N, C-alpha and C positions, 0 to 999 in steps of 0.2 A: 503493499499499499504506499503510495507517495503521499507524504502529508502536505507537502507543496508550501513551505513557509517561506519560499523566496519573497523578498520586499518585505518582510515582516521584522521588526527590530524588538528585541527581547532583554529585560534586564532580569537577572536572576540573582538576588540578594543571598548573600553568604555562599557564594559558588567558588570560593579558593580551594574548597575540599569536599568530599563526602558526596552526599546526594545532591547539593547544588553543583558541584563540578560535573558530575555525570550528566546532570539536566542540561547544563551549558553546553556541553559537547554533541549532546545529541541534537538539541535545537539546532546548532550551528552545521551539524551533518544534513538535517532537513533544509536547509537553506537559510535560516534566519541570521541576523547579523546579531550578535550576542554582546551583551555588555555583563562582563564579569565583574562581580563586586566582592570585595574582601576588606579586611583591616590591615591584614598581613600583605605589604605590597610585594614582596618577593614571590610569594605563593600564588598570589593573585596574578601577577605577570606571567609566571609560568603557565597557569591553566589559558590564558589568553594565547601564548605562544603555542602552547600545544594544538589548539583550535587552529590558528594560522598555518602552522606546519603541515596540519591535515587537510588544508584547503579552504578552511571556513574564514570566516569575518569575525574578528572579536576585538573589542575595546575594553578598557578597565576602568574602574570607579573605587575610590577608596573612601573609607570612613565608618563611624560607629552610629549605626542608625538610631541609638538611644539618644542621640542629642539632637533637638529640633533643628538648629542651624546646620549641624553637619548633614542631617538627613536631607534638608532642601538643598544643599550642595551637591549631594550624591544624585537626586533627581535632575538638578539642572544639567551635571556634567552628562549622566546617562543619555539626556535628550539633546546634547550638543551636536550631534550628526544626524539628527532626525528624530521625529516623535517615537515614543515608546508604544508599541502595539500591545506587548505581552509584559505583564508584571507576575513574577513567580517569587511569592513571599516565602522564602525559605530559611532565612536567617533565624537563628535561634540559640538558646542556651540553656544547659541545665547543671545542677550540682546534685550528687546523689546523697541527699540529706534525709534524716528521719524526721518525724514530726516535731520532736524536740530541737532539732538542729536547725529548722527551718524558721528562722526568726521573722518577723514583721518586716525588716528592711529587706531580708533576702526575698520575701515574697513580692514586695514593691519593685525591686530591682528586675526580679524574672518575669514578672508582668510588664515593665515597661520595655525590656528587650525584646520579649516574645510576643507581645500583643500590639502595644502602641507603637513600636518601630513599623511594624506592617501598616499600622493605620496612618502613619505619616506617608508612606508610599503611596499607599491608595488615594490619599487626599492630594498629594502632588501630581500624580501621573493620570489618574482615572478620570478627571474631568475633560481632558483633551481626548480621550478615548472616546467619551460620550458624544463629543462635539463631532468626531469624525465617523461616528456610527459604527465602529468596529474596535473590539479590543478584548482580552482575555486578562482575567485574574485569578492566578491558581495560587492557593495556599497549601502549604504543607502542613497538615495535621498530623494525627496519630491515633491508634487505637485507645491509647490511655485517656483519650477524651470521654469516652464513655465507658471504660474498664479500668480505673485508675488503680495503681499499686498502691500499697501502704506506705512505701517510700516516696521521696521527692515529692510531696503533695503541691509544693508551689510550682512545680512543672506540669503535674498533671492538669491542674486546674487552668493553666494558660493554654494547653491544648484545646481544651473545652470551650474556652474563650475564642480562639482561633476557628474553630468550626461554626460557632455560633455569629460571629461576625460576618463570615462567608455568606451565610444563608441571608443575613439583613442586607448585605450589600447586593445580593442578586435580587432581592426585592426592590431595592432601590433602583436598579439598572433596568427594571422592567421596560421592554420596549425599545431599548436603545441600541442593540446590537452588540453590546457587551455583556460577557458571561463571568460568572464568579463561582468557583467550584473549589473542594477540598480534595487533594489526594492524600489518604489517611495510610501511611505504611504500618506494616507490622514491625517485628524486630530485624532490622536491616543491618547487615554485618559491615559497619563501618568501624573505624579504629575506636571511636567512643564506646560502641556497644562491646567490642571484644575486650575492652580493658574493664568495663563494668563486670560483665560476666567472669572474666578471669579474677577479679577482684572479690567477688562473693562466692564463686564456685567452690573452693575448698572447704568454707564453713558450712556450705550446704551439702556436703557430701557428693559433689558431682565429680571429684578427682582432682588432680594436681597440674595435669598438663591440658593444654587446650584439646588436643585429641580426645582426652577422656571429658573434659568438661563440655565440649559443645554439644554432643547429642543428649547428655543428660539435661542441659539448660534448655534446650528445644522441647524436651518432653515435659519439663517442670514449669517453665515459664510461658511457652508459646505453642502448646500442643496446636499443629495444624495439618492440613491434609498433605502438605508437601513435605513434612517432616524435615525441615530446615530453616535456617535464617534466609531472609531475602537478600537480594544484591542490590547496589545502588542503580544499575541499569535498568532494572525492573520498574523502578520508581519514575525514573526518567521517562520510560515508555509510556507511563500512564499521562504524565505531563504533556509529552510531546503530542499524544492524540487530542488532549483537551485544547490544545493549542489550535489544533487543526480546523478547517471547514466542516469535516465529518463532525464536530462536537459541537455545532452551532445551536443545537436543540437541547444542550445539556446546560443547565444553570441551577444553583441552589443544591448542588448533588455532592455526595461524599463518595469518592471512588476509593473502594478498600483495595489495598495491595498487600495483603497479609497472609497468604497461602490458604485462606480458609480458616482462620484462627477459630478454634472449637469453643473455647472457654477461657474465661480468666482464671488464672492459678492464685489470685489474691483475695 
């Protein structure tokens, strides 16, 4: 299937690594001019160079979207070479904390980074999409929005907010040609996931090496029909589809990419 994103410009926040990097590379491969965003200049530039080396088009923007002025500058820079047609709100943050460790300040900081940062980008970029009569806003959410763990509650709650605001935005954009959707990953094997599972694995009796821990972690945490962790390219594929003309009739939806998660273990 040709998604035909030629002529579209896409900003993927938090795309210097992980899911964002995979998404930026796939959208570029499908013809979009990609704006790679990150806070680490070297990592962000490397992703953009990888895209260019593969024959794609990529520029970079830098900055912490948790700051109003910086977010405004990122939006301006992302639009410098043309209007942004596709906004993928991927940037996010979490710390693995217990309820006792998650202080009110931690809750506020996590909400600002994970929720308000995305709202900033929506408010800067979506009005122009509405004026042009075409646009895509895709928010990366997660299964913890509806099946939260007992740990890092401050993060779980921000995922629920991301899902909720996406549907509200879809209602706001009714009849404009701009859609708003969530891609909701299960447990995807990025570096942070591997670090977390490796950290808690021995204490939970899953083993001491990654080869021992991985299958036990899947069975205990994310029992699913595919019996494995997902990979970043599988999330990128769902995002790319939602960016295409084939997905014009999809808005306010949550697309689960979780292997058919059977139940929550918490």
